[in-house]
N, C-alpha and C positions, 0 to 999 in steps of 0.2 A: 504494500500500500504506500502511496505517496501522500504524505501529510504536510500541508502548508500550515505554518504556525505564525500567528501575528498578534500584535497588541494594538489596541485602538482606544481612543477617548470616547468613541460612540457608545451609547447606552444599551442599544438593543441589537439582536442579531438581524432582525428584519431591516432596520435602518442601515446596518452595515452592508448587507447584501444588495440593497437597493441604491445606495449612494456612493460607496467607495469604488475606486477603480479596481481594487483587488476583488471585492465581493462581486461586482458585476461581471468581470471577466472570468472569474472562477465558475460562476453558474453556467456560462457558455461552454466552458471546457469540460466540466465535470460530467456532462452528458455522454462523453465519448471516452473517458479515461477512468481508471480506478484511483480516484483521488478523494481526499477529504480535507476540510479546513478546520483548524482549531483556533478560536478567536478568544482572546482575553478582552472582554468588554470593560468599558469605564476604567481603563487601566490607570493606576496611580503609583504602582510599585515598579521597580526596575525590570528590565527585560530578562535578567537571569531567573527571576521568580516565575516568569512565563515559560521560558525555554527549557530550563533544567528539568522540571517535572515531566514535560513531554518526552525528554530524552529517556528518563527512567522508565516511563510507562510504555515506550515503543517496543515493538517486536524487533528482533535483530534484522530481519529482512526489510523493515520499513526504510523508506527514503524520507528524511526530514528536510523541509525547506523553511528556513527562517527568513521571513520576508516582511517588508514594510507594507502598510495598507494603502499607500499611494502608488502602487505598481499595477499597471495594466498588462496582463499576460497576453501577448499577441500570438504566441507560438502554439499553433494547433497540435504540434508534435512534441509538446514539452515532456510528455512521459518518455518518449524515445530519447529525446535530448539528454534528459537527466540520467537515464540508464547508460547511455553511451558515454557521457562525461565522467560518471563515477566508475567506469571501467578503466579510465585513464588516470584519474586523480582521486585522492581521498576526500578532499573538499573542493567544491567549485563555486564560483561566483560570476558576476557580470561586470565587475569593476575592481581593479586592484593595481598593485605596483610590483614590478619585477625586482625592484631594489628597495632595501630598507637602510636608511642612513642614520647615523648617531643623532640623538635628540630630536627625532622626527615625531611630531605630535599627531599627525594625521596620516591616513593611508596615502593621500595625494601629495602632501607636503607639510610645511610647518610654519610657525611664527614664534619668535623668541619672547615677545610680549604682546598683549592685546592691542597695543598701539602700532605694532609693525604690520606691514603689508604681508599677506599670506604668500609664501614662496613654494612653488612646486619643486619636488625633489624626485630623484630616481627616474623610473620609466613607467608612468601611469598608463594603464590600458583599460579600454572600455569595450563592452559588447552590449550596451544598453542605450536606447534612444531617449529623447526628451519630448515632452509634449510641445507641439508646434515647432519642432526643430527639424531641419532637413536630415535625411538619412546619413549624410556625410559626417554627422556628429560622431557616429560610432566609428572610431578609427582602428578598432581591433576586431577582425572577423574570423580569426584563427585561434585555436586553442594555444594557450601559452602558460607556462609555469610562473607563479608569482610568490612573493614573500608576504604580501599583505592583501586582504580582501576587504572590500567595503561591505558593511552589514546590511545594505539594502536588499541583498538576496544571497544567501549562503545555503548550499545543499550538501548533504552528507548522509551516508548510510548510518543508521542507528548502531549497527554492529561495530562500526569504526569508533564511535564515541564510547560505546560500552567497553571495548577492548583496551582503548588507550587511557580511559579515565578522564578525558578532556571534558570540561564543563565551562559554562559561562560564569565568570567571577562576579558575585553579587555586589562588590564594591563599585562596579562600573554600571551605573543605572541606565543611562541612555546614550552615553558617549564612550568610545574606546572599548566597549565590550567586544567589538569585532577585531580590533587590533590585538587585544589581549588573547582572544581565542586563537588568532593566527600564531602568536608567539608560543602558546601552549602546544599547538599542533606541530610547529617546527621542532620544539623541544622533544616531542613524542615521535619524531621521524615521519610525520605525515606529509604528503605531497599535496600542494594547493595549486589550483589553476583557474584561469578564465576560460569560459566556454561560450560559444556563440549561441545564445538563446534569445529569441525575439521578445523583448520586454520594452515597455515604455514607462519612464519614471516621471512623475509630475513635478517633483521638487527640483529646482535648478541648483541650489547650493544649501549646504547644511548650516545650522546655527553655530557660528564661531564666537559666541559670547563668553561670559565669565564662567558659566557652568562647564562649557566645553574645555576652556583653558585649564580650569582647576582639575578636571578629570584627566586631562593630558599630563598634568604634573604628577598625579597619582600613578598613572600608567608608566611614566618615565622612571619614577622612583621605584616601582615594583620591579622593573626589568633592568634597573641600574644603567640606563643609557639615555 
């Protein structure tokens, strides 16, 4: 079974399925694939409290997809794409970085203080489009191994997480949970990659405010770089 797992501020399942990009696109695809969606409604706690229980409860053969609620799944063949991708990589996503540099606060780059301009680092790769953006925005259409994945979409076999013991760290509520997960996976010897899956992401840029910056400090302190 493919299980999509998401967290949302919306209060009811009906509203979620009718109004969010993920809910609307999932209804279209679920008619043709063996998929289900697990939704934490009215979410106020961190993502680890949503994701980790689903990891524990999953059957080893399940494919878990941790996904934002503002994603439209364009790909009619997503079941095939996920199985194909996870035959090549242990974890896959649609945005990430082939390089991780010292003191890097974000998967795409970093900033030394909140007053500084955000600086791209490494070799960022995408296989995801944006609303109202031309297809040329997606500059990566081939599978590629990466060091860091963006948490907008991360897929993994439940058996991989069960065997490795990798889990989401509760100290990272809504920021850096993805980078921390990638560092744990690297430490466990797991291989991460970008895979071409047709998705559209509504948000153009994440929140790089004080909460993000402080979370980045905690992340850098944890990993001592």
